[in-house]
N, C-alpha and C positions, 0 to 999 in steps of 0.2 A: 838713254835712261827714260823710263816711262813718265809721261806727264801726270800732273795732279789736277784735281778739280775740287772746288769748294762745295759741290753738291752732295758730297758723301755724307752719310748719316751714321749714327751709332758708333762714332769714332772718338777715342779719347783725345783731348787737346793737350799737347805737350809744349807748345809755344816755340820761341826762338831757339832755345837750347836744343830742342830736337832737330830743328832745321839745320843749324850749324853742324851738329854731330853727323847727320846723314850726309851732308855735302862733303865733309872731310873724309868720312868713311868710304863713300863711293869713289872719290878721287884716289884714295889709297888703294882700293881694290883694283882700279883700272891701271894704276902705275905698276903694281906688282903682279897683276894678273893672277890674283890669288883670292878665292872667296873668303870673306870675313863676315862676321855677324854685325850687321848695320841696324839692328832693331833696337829701338828704345821707345816703347809705347806700352801703355797699360793693357793688360790682358782682359779679354771678355770673360765674364763669369762662366763657370762650368755649367750652371743651370741654363744659361742662354745658348751655349753650344749644344747641350743635350736637346734643347727644344729645336734647334736648327737641324740636328741629325734626325730627329723624329719627323720633321717636315720633309726632309729629303727622302726618308723611307716612305712616307705617306704619298708624296707627289711623284716620286721617281720609281723607287724600287717596287712597291706593292702593285701599282697599276700595270707595270710592265710584266711582272711575274704572273699577273692574272689575265694576260692576253689570251683570247679564246683559243687560238691554234698553237700557242706556246712559242711562236716564232718572233724573235726580237733581234733587230739590227741596231747596234750601238756604235757611235763614233765619238771618241774622245779627242778634243782639240786642245792641245797643251801649249801654253806660252813658254818658249825657251829663250826669250830675249835676254839681253845682258843683265837687266835688273834682277832676274831670277837668281843669277849667280852671286849677287851681293849678300845673300842670306844663307848662312850655313844650314844645310839640310832642306832648303826650300824645294829643290828639284826632287829629292827623295820623297818629300812629303806629297808632292804631286803624284808621283808614281804609286805611293802607298794609298793615296786617296782613290785612284783608279782601281787598285786591287781590292780595297775594302768595299767600294761601291759595287763591285762585281761579285762579292762574297756569296750572295744568295742565288746568283744566276748559274744555270747549267750551261757552261760555255762549250759548245760543240757545233757541228755542222747542221744539226737538226733544230736546235732550240735557239740559243743566243750566239750570234756572230759579232765579232768586234773588229773595229778599225781604230788605229791611233795615229793622229796627225799632229806633228809638232811644227811650230813656226816661230820665226823671229823676223829678220828681213826677208828671208826665203821660207818656203813651205816644203815639207817633206812628208810623204805618206810612209811612215815607218812600219806599220803593221796594217795589213788589210786582208780580212777573211770574209768580207761581205759578199763578194760575188761568188757564183758557183764555179767550182773547179777543183783541181787536185789539192790546192792549198787549203781550201775550206774543209775538204773531206778529212784532212788530218788534224783538224782543230780540236784541241782539248784545253782545259784551263792550264794544265802544266806546260803545254806548248806555248800558250800565250805568255805565261810567266817567264818561260825561257827566252822568248822573243824580247820581252821587256828588259830582261837582264842583259842580253847580248846587244840589242839595238838601241836601247834608250838610257840605260843606267849611266853611261859615261858620255852622254850626248853633250856636245859643246854648247855652252850657253853664252850667246853674244848677239849683237845686232838690235834692230828696232822691233816694233810690234806691228806686224802686218796682219791684223785680225781679219780684215776684209778678204785678203787673198786666201787665208786659211779657210774661211767659210765657203769661199767659191770652190776651193778644192774639195771640201766636205760634200758640197752639192754634187760634184762629179762622181765621187765615190758612191753616194746614195743612188745615183742613176743606174749603177750596176748591181744594186742590192735586190733582194727577193721581193717580188710584188706583193706577196701576202703577209709580209712581216711588219710588225709595229716598229717604228723607228724613233730614235732619240739621239740628239747631239748634246754633248756636255762640254762646254767651253770653260777652261780654267785660265785666268790671266791675272797679272798683278799691275796692270796699268791701262792707260787709254791707247786705242789704236792710233798710230802716228804715221801710217803710210797708206795712201790710196783713199778711196771713197769711204763714207761711213759704213761700218759693218752692218748697219740695219738693212742696207740694200740687199746683200746676198742672204741675210737672215729671212727677209720676207719672201725672197724667191724660193728658199728652201721650204718655208711654211706653206707655200702655195703648190708644192709638188703633189701630184695625185697619181695613184696607180690603179689600174682597172681592177674591178672585183672587190675593192675595199668598201665596206658598208659603214659609213660614218654613224648612222642611226644605231646600229647594233654594236659597233666596235669603237666608236669615238674617233678622235683625231688620229691620223696615221703617223704624223710627224710632230714631234715636240722638241723644243730647244731649251736647254737649261744653261744658265750662265752663272759662274761663281767668280767673284773678284776678290783679290787680296791686296792689302796695302794701298797702292795708289790707283786702283781701279775706280772707275766712275760709275756711280749708280745709274745715272741717266742712260749711259751707253749700254750697261748690262740689261736694263729694262728694254731698250730698243732691240736688243738681240734676242731676248727670251721670247718664246712663243708657246702658249699665250703669254702676254705681258702682265703676269700677275705675280704676287709676292712669293708664291711657292715655286716659281720657276727661275728666280734670280736671287742671288745672295751676295752679301758683302762682308768681308772680314777685315779687321784692322791690321793683322800681322800674320806672319807665317807660323808663329807659335800657336795662335788660335787655330789656324788651318791644320797644323799637324795634329792637334788634339781632336779637332772635328773628324779627321780621317780615322782616328782610332775609335771614335764613338759610333762609327757607322756599322759595326758588326751587328748582326741580328741572328735570329734562330727561327726563321719562318718556314724553311723547308728542310727535309731530311737530307743528310749527306748521301751521295751516291759515288760510285767509283767506276771509271772506264779504263780500258786497256790503253797503255801509252808505251812509248819507246823504252825498251829495257835499259838503255843507257842512262835514263833519268834515275834509275835505281842502282847504278853501278854494276849491273848484271849480277846482282847479289841475292836474287829471290830464289827460294828453295823449291822442293818438290811440291807440286800442286799449288804453286804460288806464282803470281804474275805481277809485273810492274804495272801499277795503276795510278790514275790521277783522280783525286777526290774533287767532287764538284764544288766544294766551298773554298778550301784553302788553296787548291791548285798546286800543291807540292807533292811530288810523286812519292809513293810508298808501295811496299810489297803487300799484295792482297791475296787472300785464299780464294781459289776458284769456286765455282758453284759446286755444291755437294761437299765442301770441305770448310771446316771452321778453325779459327785460330787467329793469332796476331799478325799473320802475313809471313812470318819467318818459319813458324812451325805450324803446319796445316795437317789436320787429321780428318778422315772421313766422318761425316755426320753420323752419329749413332742411330740405331733403330729408334723410331719415334720422333726423329727430328729431320729437318731439311734446311737447305740454304739455296736460295734462287738468285743470289747476286754475287758479284765479285766484290769482296770487301774484307777488311782485316777484323772480322767480327765472328762471334760464335754462331752456331747453328740455331735455328728457331724450333721450338717445341711444337709438334703437331697439335691441332685443336683437340680438346678433350674427347675421348672416345675413339680417337684415330691413332694409327701407327703406320709405320712404313714396312714394306716387305723385307728390306735389307738396309745396309748402311749406304751412305753417300747419296741420299735423296736430293734431287736438285729442284724440285718444284712442289708447290703447295698441294697440287693434285696427286702427288705421290703419297700423301697421307690418306690412307684408306681406313674404312671401318674395320675394327677388330673382330675376332671370333664372336659369333652370336649377335653381331651388330650389322646394320645396313644403313645406307644413306637415304635420308628422307627429308626433302625440302632443304637440302644443303647442310644438314647436320646428321650426326650418327645417332641412331636410336636402336634399341634392342630389336633384333630380328623377330618377326612375329608372323602368326597366321594372318590371312587377309581379314580386313575389317568385315564383320558380318552385317548384312543389311538389317534394318529394323523389321521386326515381325509385328504386324498390325494386331491390335487388341491383345497385347502380351507384355509381360515384363521379362527382361533379359538380365540375369544377375550372375555375378561371379561366384564360382565355387572352387575352392582350392583342391587340386587333385582330380581324380577321375570319379564320376558318378555312375553307379550301376543301377539300372532300373529307374522307376519313377519315384521321386521323393516329393513330399508335400512341404515346400518351403514357405515360410512367411517372408515374403520378399521385402517387406517394409524395412527400410534402413540398410538393406544389403547393397554392396557396391555394384557398379555396372560391370559388364563382362570385360575380362582382360584377354587379349589375343596373343599372349605369350605362352610358350610351351609349358605343359604341366598344369594348365588351368582348364576348367570346364565352364562353358557358357550354358546356363540352365534357363530354359524358356518355360515360363508359367503363363498360361492363357488367363485373360481376365475372367472374372465371374460371368458365367453365361456363355462362355466360349470353350470349345473343345479342340484339342490339338490333333492334327492329322500328321503323323510322322513322329520322330523321336523328340523327346523333351530336352535332351542334352547333346552338346557337341564338345568334343575334347580336342584341344590343340596339342598335337604330338611334337616330338623332337625334330620332325622333318618339316615343321611349320605348315602342316596340313590339318584341316579340321576333320576329325573322325565323326561321321554321322551326317544326317540330312536335316537341313533347317525345316522345321514344321511350319504349318500354317494354322492359324486359330480361326475356326469357323463357329458362327453363332449356333447355339444349341436350338434344335427344333423339336417341339413336342408333337407336331402333326395335328390334324383336325381331331376333335373329340368324337368318340363313337356316336352314331346317330341315336337320338332319344325320341321315341315315338310320342306323339301327342304333345309336342313341345316346340319351342323356338329357341335356337342357340344364337346368342348375341356376343360377338367377339370384339375386343378392343386390342388390335394388334400393336406390337411394339414397333419402334422406328426401324428395327433390323429386318422386319418382314413378317408375313403371316405365320402364325402359330410358333413364333420364336420366343426365346427367353424373355420373360416379363410380360408376355401377352396375357390378357385376361379373358375369361369366358363367363357368361351368365346364362343359366338354363331356366327358361320360362315355360312352365307347363301350361297347356291349354286349359280353358275354363272347364271345371268339372274334374280336373286332375290335380293331384298334389305330388310334389317332388319327394322322392326317397333318396337320401344322401345329399351331398353338398350341391347347392345351386350356383355358387361362385367358386371358380377355379382359376389358378395362375400357372403358367408354364414355368417350371422350376429348372435350375441349372443342370439337373440330372436327366432332363428330357421328358419328364413326366408331369402330368397335370396334378396340381395340389389337391388335397382333400382325400376322402376315403378311396381306397383302392377299388371298391366295388363301383360299377358304373351307375351313375344317377339314372333313374327312370321316373316316369310320371304314372302314378297309380290313380285309378278311378276313385272319386270321392263317394262314400257310403254313409248314410246316416243310420244310427241305431233304430230299432223298432220304436215307434212312437208310444210314449207312456200315456195310456188312456185314463183320464181322470174319473173319479167316482161319479156315478149318475150320468155316464156318457157312453157313447159307442162311436166306433170309427169305421169309415168305409174307404176303400175296400177293407174288409176285416183283417187282411194280412198286414196292414199297417201297424197293427198292434202286436205282432209277434215275430217279425223278421226285419232284417236290414233292407234299406232301399237306396237305389242309386240317386246320384245328383239329379235334381229336377222333379223327383217324384212328389206328387201332391196327395195328401190325405185329408179327408173331411172329418171333423170332430163334431158330433151331434150330442148336445145335452138332452136329458130326459125332459119330458113335459114339466113345466113349472120351474125349470132351472135355466140359468143364464150362464153362458161361457165367459169366463174371466181369464186374463193373463195371456191372451193371444187371439189370433184370427181363427175362424172356424176352419179355414183351409190352411193347412201347414205344408210348407215346401222344403224339401231337402236342399240346402244351399251349400256354399263353399265351406270348407273346413269341417265337413261331416256334421253339420248342425242344422236342426230344424229352425224354421223362421221364428219360433217363439223363444229361441235360445236366450237365456238370461232371466226368464220368468217361468212361473209354473201355471199350467193350464188347470183350471178348476171350474166345476159347475156349481153355482150357488143358487139357493131357492128353498121352497118348502116342498116337502113330499106329502101329497094327499092320497088317501086311500078311499076310493069311492065305495058307497054302500051297494051291496048286491041285493037285488030283489028277486 
């Protein structure tokens, strides 16, 4: 019988009545060799057990499932000493605990491998799939469950508690395991070790094991030890076995009723179920056409599953209809192809059998309407969508119009910006063969060219940023002195390629003043100043008669700019008295 220790915590106190009852019960069980229920203790609250189950999932299940390479080697060390047999269902609860703890793990030769060691006075390795070999290559969860049923379910429960020897044996098994696998040992016991040295010694030896290639910085500890004690287990001993020795690696329960409930609380839903082929005998050779006996990764109880490309419950399997596929062995329906895709026929077995339908093409991993190639942008132009085919040049107001569509039946119309002219066709049509009809134009800046030469003048250009004589360039015509412009002197290069203003070419005409008006009592020289026009710069003398004085301007009048004499703005007059001399 396992020893007790007063260092246990979180345990209901039942006093002398409990002690007398247990002593009588255990003696009765030993005399009649028949397991009886010797429990008489308060149960832990469901909330506390749920929290313990959560801690187990957090510290044991989740970290192992998240191992970088997915390789996990697990060893379960189960106490099968005589005291286990004194509680009805205790051994079954232990086996159920193992099964439930493995619920989320994919048990096979590639991912999670399992070994189960049981011990009392002696130790036996009842299940071992850790080392490479033919046995591990056949490992599935169904095979493991079958081994548990055949090798462990009816295991004899007797003897002392050789925990130290069991851990030493676990170390030997670990030494044959995969070097790259994360490893964990889970010990279940209901009492103190009572044979050999303290179990902390082999536990530390296990904790110090190292395999080459394991990176602790990136992957953490390679080996961890968990210890769970029930009933008369000792907390101090559990803590000494656990590695690391922290509260989420060792646990203590008051009785097997709590332990049984904890086992049932361990189920989770972290990973999706998957199925692998297993021995047909597990399904009683009862699977139908296109169905195979398979082992589900969670429950580990064999079932018939439909093959890849077939959907159904495993007993009736039909080929996946067009537009669906199934890439796994499972008793499930086929999966619908992504939107816009379909399959060529029935029975598709892979996601990549879903192809784009008529008029569709794959683009960046999705199906899109098949189209003409994307047109490159045309500089200095607007490219707008026009439904249907466009014949000839059309003057569109592109403001608010949609961008070009490159699907069949649509036209991309190119309108050059103001001041630019297209060389090539204005429109391209996307036909049913997904080819553009037409040639993409280029838009070149409009050029007016140099203005015709104007004699007797200077032409001053202010060219636009697009280049000399191009759209929006300006010109000023400055006639030489003595010349006056005829038609516009300021011109702009227009979008039609012409200079603005009068169509007639500007020229510079010589300036001519009209004949000089001769005031009364005056004469001019030369005389022709008084009766004909004179060119710019001509000088005429105005002479008043004797006794008269010239007013309103200088005696010398010059033909200046703007066909005006220098006295322009005033009137020339000769003022004075007119004397008639006596004749003798």
